C-alpha positions, -999 to +999 in steps of 0.1 A: +453-836-051+473-828-020+477-792-007+514-790-018+504-804-052+477-778-056+499-749-045+526-761-069+501-762-098+490-727-090+526-714-088+533-730-122+501-717-139+479-694-117+443-698-126+407-694-114+397-673-084+426-684-062+451-677-090+437-642-098+430-630-063+456-647-041+485-662-061+491-631-082+495-610-051+517-636-034+540-637-065+543-599-066+553-598-030+575-629-029+594-619-061+601-584-049+639-588-042+644-610-073+626-583-093+649-556-079+680-575-088+666-583-123+658-547-129+693-536-119+708-562-143+687-551-172+701-515-171+671-502-190+672-474-216+644-454-231+653-470-265+647-505-252+621-530-264+618-554-234+601-588-230+592-604-197+584-641-198+561-653-171+550-619-157+525-633-132+509-605-113+527-579-134+548-561-107+581-561-126+564-549-158+547-521-140+579-510-123+599-511-156+573-491-174+573-465-145+610-461-147+613-458-185+584-439-200+597-441-236+606-478-237+582-504-251+573-535-230+559-569-238+548-597-216+543-634-224+526-657-199+511-691-205+483-685-180+454-669-198+440-658-164+472-638-156+471-622-190+435-612-185+442-599-150+471-578-160+453-565-191+429-550-166+455-538-141+476-522-168+450-511-193+465-476-193+499-487-205+482-510-231+460-482-244+491-459-247+508-485-268+536-490-243+527-525-233+515-556-251+506-589-233+503-623-249+493-657-238+522-680-249+547-705-237+584-698-236+591-725-261+568-709-287+568-672-285+546-652-310+573-627-320+595-621-350+632-630-349+653-603-333+625-583-318+638-573-284+668-556-270+663-572-235+645-602-221+640-612-185+622-640-166+619-643-128+610-676-110+598-694-141+627-716-152+615-744-130+584-749-152+600-749-186+596-783-203+630-781-220+655-755-207+677-757-238+648-752-261+634-724-241+666-705-240+671-711-277+637-696-284+646-666-261+678-661-281+658-662-314+636-632-305+665-613-290+684-588-311+721-591-317+740-578-287+708-579-267+708-593-231+689-620-213+684-620-175+672-652-158+665-650-120+656-681-100+659-698-066+690-718-057+686-755-062+695-764-026+672-737-011+643-746-033+647-783-026+640-777+010+604-766+002+578-794+001+560-777-028+590-781-052+586-819-051+557-814-075+566-805-110+596-782-104+628-786-123+655-771-100+689-758-112+722-745-098+736-713-112+763-732-130+738-755-146+719-726-160+751-709-171+761-741-189+728-741-208+731-704-217+766-710-230+754-741-250+728-719-267+754-692-276+752-666-249+784-650-238+799-628-211+776-644-185+775-625-152+761-641-120+746-622-091+736-639-058+708-626-035+688-637-005+651-635+003+627-652+026+628-684+005+666-686+007+694-679-019+687-670-054+707-662-085+704-638-114+723-646-146+729-621-173+741-631-208+747-614-241+737-626-275 
């Protein structure tokens, strides 16, 4: 396996010593601006029940819980190592009953229909096996009038990185908007941002 292939596999599903110690920290730092835009789009309330899909090193979950002490947060990530790592990092929130973490894929979430008022995912859409099926599943667990926020790197910017040639499915904002609309989301708002990796988009849609 080449170095770009190995890095791509770790970004997709951080695991082992490298994933726990290095990749989790890189993700937290690299996603900082995306997380900020996502947080703004969520417009969190104390009454919210929020799910983050693909929480990685847990930076966004931690910040959301800090801002809204009465809201309840969930995280689903298909890397068991990231789940175990964040269970240790955020054991206080878990013991208080304010956070629950699960190892699960976006296409098969272990939650009842209409569980969450808000759902977000940052820098994970590239790794979904079927974008339509994933968004359909996110809609299932979202309450009526709930909102979904998807934040991801622009297709052109991402394609300039060697690592994205290995297992990444890249999208434009309009392509993601189309899928969200196909799955029944409405009033879709698009924000554009810039970080060290290039342009990124954050799409917010209502169920």
